[in-house]
C-alpha positions in Angstrom: 34.2 82.6 137.0 32.9 85.1 134.4 29.7 84.3 132.5 26.7 85.4 130.5 23.2 86.2 131.7 20.1 86.7 129.6 17.1 88.3 131.3 13.8 89.8 130.2 11.5 92.5 131.6 7.8 92.1 130.9 5.7 95.3 131.0 2.4 96.5 129.6 4.5 97.6 126.5 5.7 94.1 125.9 8.8 92.1 126.7 12.4 93.5 126.4 15.2 91.0 126.4 18.7 91.8 127.6 22.1 90.1 127.6 25.0 90.8 130.1 28.6 89.6 130.3 29.5 89.2 133.9 33.0 89.6 135.1 34.3 87.3 137.8 32.9 88.0 141.2 34.3 87.1 144.6 31.1 85.6 146.0 27.6 84.6 145.2 26.4 87.7 147.0 28.6 89.9 144.8 27.2 88.2 141.7 23.6 88.9 142.9 24.5 92.6 143.7 26.1 93.0 140.3 23.0 91.6 138.5 20.7 93.8 140.6 22.7 96.9 139.4 22.4 95.6 135.8 18.6 94.9 136.0 17.7 98.1 137.8 19.0 100.4 135.0 16.4 99.4 132.3 13.7 99.0 135.0 14.3 102.6 136.2 14.2 103.9 132.6 10.8 102.2 132.2 9.4 103.6 135.5 10.8 107.1 134.7 9.0 106.9 131.3 5.8 106.1 133.1 6.1 109.0 135.5 6.6 111.4 132.6 3.4 110.2 130.9 1.2 110.7 134.0 -0.6 114.0 133.9 -2.5 115.2 137.0 -5.7 117.1 136.4 
């Protein structure tokens, strides 16, 4: 059954809210893996932004 998920990522920069429409999945595990892929994208953008701001002396 397709559905909608709302989630938020809280960082030192604040809270970013997201919305995702989920297509039908064949199992609960497939649903969890789908959502992991969705959540990791903004999380990686945040981490990559941090790594660019680090300067070694």
